[in-house]
C-alpha positions in Angstrom: 89.3 36.4 54.8 86.6 38.6 53.4 88.5 38.7 50.1 88.6 34.9 50.0 84.9 34.6 50.8 84.1 37.1 48.0 86.2 35.1 45.5 84.6 31.8 46.5 81.1 33.4 46.2 82.0 34.9 42.8 83.3 31.5 41.6 80.1 29.8 42.9 77.8 32.4 41.2 79.8 32.1 37.9 79.5 28.3 38.0 75.8 28.5 38.8 75.3 31.0 35.9 77.2 28.8 33.5 75.3 25.7 34.6 72.0 27.5 34.2 73.0 28.7 30.8 73.9 25.2 29.7 70.7 23.7 31.0 68.4 26.3 29.5 66.4 25.5 26.4 67.7 27.1 23.3 65.4 28.4 20.5 66.5 27.9 16.9 65.0 29.5 13.8 64.2 27.3 10.8 66.8 27.7 8.0 64.5 27.9 5.0 67.4 27.3 2.6 68.0 23.9 4.1 64.5 22.8 5.2 62.3 21.0 2.7 59.3 18.8 3.5 58.8 16.2 0.7 55.8 14.1 0.1 55.4 10.9 -1.9 52.5 8.8 -3.0 51.7 5.9 -5.4 50.5 7.2 -8.8 48.1 4.8 -10.5 50.4 1.9 -9.5 53.0 3.1 -12.1 55.4 4.9 -9.8 55.9 6.6 -6.5 55.9 10.3 -7.2 58.0 12.6 -5.0 57.4 16.4 -4.6 58.3 19.1 -2.1 57.4 22.4 -0.6 59.9 25.2 -1.1 59.1 27.5 1.9 59.0 26.5 5.5 59.3 28.7 8.6 59.2 28.2 12.3 61.2 27.4 15.4 62.7 24.4 17.3 63.3 24.6 21.0 66.0 22.1 22.3 67.4 21.4 25.7 70.1 18.9 25.5 70.6 18.5 29.2 66.9 18.1 30.2 66.3 16.1 27.0 63.2 18.1 26.1 62.2 20.0 23.0 59.4 21.3 20.8 58.8 22.0 17.2 56.5 24.6 15.6 56.6 24.6 11.8 54.5 26.3 9.1 54.7 25.1 5.5 53.7 27.4 2.7 51.5 25.1 0.5 51.5 27.6 -2.3 55.2 26.7 -2.9 54.4 23.1 -3.8 57.0 21.9 -6.3 56.3 18.9 -8.5 58.6 19.9 -11.3 55.6 20.9 -13.4 54.0 24.4 -13.2 50.7 23.0 -14.4 50.6 20.2 -11.9 51.6 22.6 -9.1 48.5 24.6 -9.9 46.4 21.4 -10.0 47.5 20.3 -6.5 46.7 23.8 -5.2 43.1 23.4 -6.3 40.1 22.7 -4.1 40.2 19.0 -4.6 43.7 18.7 -3.1 45.4 21.4 -1.1 42.9 24.2 -1.7 45.6 26.9 -1.1 43.2 29.7 -1.9 41.5 29.0 1.4 44.3 27.2 3.3 47.7 28.5 2.1 49.5 27.0 5.1 50.0 23.6 6.8 51.3 23.6 10.4 52.9 21.1 12.7 53.0 21.7 16.4 54.7 19.1 18.6 53.1 17.8 21.8 55.9 15.5 22.9 59.5 14.7 22.0 60.8 11.2 22.9 64.5 10.9 23.5 66.7 7.8 23.2 70.4 7.8 24.0 70.4 11.6 24.3 68.8 12.3 20.9 65.2 12.8 19.7 63.8 9.5 18.5 60.2 10.5 17.8 58.1 13.6 17.8 54.3 13.5 18.5 52.3 16.5 17.3 49.3 18.0 15.6 49.4 18.4 11.8 46.9 20.8 10.3 46.1 20.7 6.6 43.0 22.3 5.0 41.7 23.3 8.5 41.7 19.7 9.6 44.0 18.8 12.6 45.2 15.2 13.2 47.8 13.7 15.6 50.9 12.3 13.9 54.2 10.9 15.0 57.4 11.8 13.2 60.1 9.2 13.4 63.5 10.8 13.6 66.2 9.1 11.6 69.1 11.6 11.9 69.8 14.3 14.5 72.7 16.6 15.1 73.3 19.6 17.4 76.6 21.3 16.8 78.2 24.6 16.0 77.7 25.4 12.3 81.1 25.2 10.6 80.5 28.2 8.3 78.3 30.7 10.1 79.8 29.8 13.6 76.5 29.7 15.4 74.8 26.9 17.3 72.7 24.8 14.9 70.6 21.7 14.9 69.4 19.4 12.1 67.3 16.3 11.6 65.6 14.0 9.2 62.1 12.7 10.1 59.2 11.0 8.4 55.6 10.0 8.9 52.7 8.6 6.9 49.2 10.2 6.7 46.1 9.5 4.7 45.1 12.4 2.5 41.4 11.4 2.9 41.8 12.4 6.6 42.4 15.9 5.4 39.6 16.2 2.8 41.9 15.5 -0.2 40.7 12.1 -1.4 40.3 12.8 -5.1 41.2 9.7 -7.2 41.5 7.3 -4.3 42.2 4.4 -4.6 43.8 4.9 -8.1 46.1 7.5 -6.7 47.3 6.3 -3.3 45.5 7.5 -0.1 48.7 7.1 1.9 51.2 9.9 1.6 54.6 9.7 3.1 56.0 13.0 4.4 59.8 13.3 4.8 61.3 16.4 6.2 64.9 17.5 6.2 65.2 20.3 8.7 68.0 22.6 9.8 67.7 25.5 12.3 70.1 28.1 13.5 70.3 29.9 16.9 69.7 33.6 16.3 
């Protein structure tokens, strides 16, 4: 009888440990090779220009069962990539990104809204040039699954928002160059 009780207790404890492990939030590290924030704006009415930042770091915490999560991202503004070395330098100047004083932009989530078991939107605080404003990212794609190549848990998403650059002390040439800037981010993150 004691042996049966010990077996039942061991099974119960194992099941509880597995349930706890499944319910626990998981932290994922941003995969900088597959995470690129892009930004686009209207250029003198001629075209919508699209550029990106080449270096992003941070973490994503995701709990599928509890439907909770958080995002903490840092974007290296000195890696702005417009396709032109001269224009990259121009955007890093005082009138725009001022990377000499503010080399990094950050996004820290304050709330993740889920729908049908997946993130639908992410509220958070975006900081650029020392100015912090609330923004909401709309999530258009989300996946959590084992990575087929590296065989680790991974998540990925696409999301977007629109900001006004004048809100972040970067209003040079407004209204000729659009004040509204759309930010799109393709993000992938891997469990360590």
